[in-house]
N, C-alpha and C positions, 0 to 999 in steps of 0.2 A: 575413047582414052584407053591406053593398055590394061593388062592384067597386073604387074606388075607395076604402074604407075597409079592402076587404083589400090592398090592394096597398103604402096607411102604411104596417100595421102591416109587413110583410113586408119594407118600408127598414128600418126602426128597428130590426128581429131584426137585417138583415144589416150592418151598421152597429153594431153593439150587436157584433157577434162578432168584425168589423173591430175595431175597439177594442179589443173584450178579447185581442187576439192579438197587440197591437205592444208597441213599450217606445215610451217616448217618452227624445230625446239629450235628458242635461241638463250641463251644465260636467263636462268631464275634462280631462285634461292628466299627461304622461309626459316622459320623461329615460332615457337608452339609457346606459351607464356607456359609450363602449370600449376598458377594459380594457387588456390588456396581455402582453409575453412573458418566464417565466418560464423562466428560464437554469439548468441546472443546472451546478454545479461541476466538479474535476475532484482525482483520483490516479491518479496515474502512477507507478511505479518500471522502470528497465531496467537491464539488467546493461551496461558500455558498457567492457570488461577485466578480466582477469585476469592475475595476475603470480602464477607461482612463486617463491620465492626460499630457496637454503641460508642462512640468518643466521647460521652455526655460530660464525662467528670475527665476525673484527672489520668486514670488507667483505662487504658479500651479497652473495649471484651468484644472475642469473639461475638458473633453470635449466628443463629441462623433465622433470612431474612423471615423465611415460611413464617415461622413459632415464634417472631418476637413480638411484643406488642408494648409502640410507642406511644408516650404522654406525653404533654406539653413540659417542653422545655428540654426533649431529648434530641442530640444530633446524632447521626449514624452516618457511616461512609463505606460504601462499598468502593473495595480497591479491586483491578483487573491485571494481571500479570501481563507483559506485551513481549513475544518474541517477535525480532525485527531479521529482516534481511534485503542489504541491497546492493546491484552487484554492477556495475557499468559505469563506461568513463565519464561518458557524462551524463549520468542519472541523478536525478533531483527529484525527491517525491517530498507531500506533504501527507501525514497522519492526521485523519480528520477523524471526530466525531461524528457519525452517521444514526442514520434509521431512530434518532430523538424526536422522542416526543415533549410536551409538555405533561406534566403529570396528570393521569385522571382521574373522578373518581371523587365522594363526596370528601373525603379527609384532604385530598391537592388545595383544600383551602386555605388548612390550617400549617400545609408543608412552607417553609419559605428559605430564603438563602441560601436552594438549588447551585449547589456551583463544582465546576470541571477542573482539575488540575490535573498535571501533565508532571511526573518525575521521572529524574535519574532513580532507575531499581536500585544500582549501585550504593548514591549516598541519600535518599529518600528528598535529596535540592529539588524545586521544583524550576522544571523550564518553561511551564505554559502558565496560564492558569484564566479562563473565562468563567463571569460569574453572571450565575442568571439564566447562561445561552448553553446550548448544545454546540454552537458554531466553533468549536477550538481546533485553531489547526498547529501545526507543527511542521517548519520546514528542515530536511533532513537529506542530504545525501552520505555515500559511500566513504566508512571508516571515522575519523574523528570529528565530529558537533563537537561546538563552543556556542556555550549561551551562558554568558557573563561568565562566573569561576568555574563550570559547571564542563564536562567534556564527555561528552555520554557518545562511544562509538559504537558503529552499525554494522555487524561481521558482513562477509554475502551470500554465506548460507543460512539457515535457521541452526540453531545447539541446543534448543529445551528449558535454555534460560532465557527472565528477563533480562531487557535493554530501559523498559521505559514501563512506569505506573500511569493508569488514567483510572483516577479516585474520582468518586462523585459523591457530593455530602447534600447531603439536606435535615433541616430543623422542623421539628414538629413547636409552631410559634407559641411562645411559652406566656403569650397577654390570653386564650386561646381559655376564657370563664364557663361556668356553672358547667351546665355537661353537656357543652357543646362540641357536636363530635366523636365521640364516644362511641365506640365499640365500627365505626364507619371503615375504608380502605380507601387505598387509592393504590396507582398500580404507574410503577415509575417502567416504561416503556425497557426493552433491550437497546443496551446502549449496544452499536457497530461500532464498531471501531477500523479502520481503511486507510492503506496506504498507496496512494495517487499518485501517476509519473506528473511530472511538473515540469515544461522544458525555463 
């Protein structure tokens, strides 16, 4: 083969290799979505006050539970002021009493009528009650919640003010006789208040 012919064949072969190893750019287009921010809601509960009262008579009297000496026929009440926050388009939650145990100690046998009530803090009206059990639960949603003729508004963030009051009441059995249960004690376990999301 002549040198000139060999050069042409080599050039054609090299061009074929180049063509086979590359692509042709045809039309194309694309667009990118800017996206957006996803924001979580809020669920919060805080205790903003606790009071204990002797409610045995017609006029309730504030007491110090650590020093108050209960006698047969007395009724005492603990009131827990609860600040709540709910924020979420599909958020529903239950306010529950948790970590509650039966009264413990020798005096417990003489304490009757253990009762839990949840009240609207603004009006004092009862929106939920359970007698002789700590398993009270109240269904809530952000904004206005209506319970009978009571409307309780739950804000989106804690404001330091109570929306609800949780009351615990107990009575020393008036039928206690002789010197039964004198100088005994009973422990009311700490009342846990929790806010739990439910679907």
